[in-house]
Every structure is written in structure tokens, then in C-alpha cells.
N, C-alpha and C positions, 0 to 999 in steps of 0.2 A: 592122882589128888583131883576130887572134882569139885565142882560147884553145885549148889543146891538153887534149882530154879523152877518154881511152881511143884514143888514136890518131885521134880524129876532130876536124877543126877546126870549130870553133863560131862562128859571125861574130856580133860584137857590135855590132850597130846598133840605133838607135834603133826600138822597136818601132812597126809600123804603127798607123794611127789606129783600126782595129777592134778592136785590142787592148788598148786604153786604156779604164779605166772612164769611163761617161757623166760629161758635165760636174756633172750634178746630185749624183752620188757624190763627186766630187772637190770640189763646193763644201761638201758636208755634211763630208768629210773635213778640208777647210782650216777650216770654222768649229770642227770640234772640236779640232784643232791649236791654233788660236788661244785657244782659252778652256782650253787645256792638260786638257783631260777632265775638266773640272769639272762640275759638277751644271749650270751655266748652258751650257756648252758641249752637253751633252746634250739638254738643253731646246730650244738653238737649233736643234741636228741635227734633233729630232724634229719642232719647227716647220717647218723646211725640208721635210723628208720629207712633212709633212702638206701642205703648199702644192704641192708638186710632182707629188704622186701622186693 
């Protein structure tokens, strides 16, 4: 299924693996989402960042 944009057909397919963020970024994002962006979530994301870099 595609959408038409200015006469061009844009294929709406799942993005390839290389276009996805690394698992560490997704893990940090999940931690932030889990803690609702609170201070604890930010601290957890910072700790994850420090541990994985």
C-alpha cells in the first residue's frame, strides 16, 4: 500500500535494519518512556548511557 504525494507513489514498508536506531538508544528511550520522563527516568537513561558507552 502506498500513498500518493505530488504524483509520486511512496512505498510504505517497514524500514530496513540500518535505518533503525541502535538497541542501546531504543533501550534508553524505553527506559525514559517507562518512567514517564521523570527525574528517575532521566537518571536511569543517563546511567544506561554511561554503562553502554
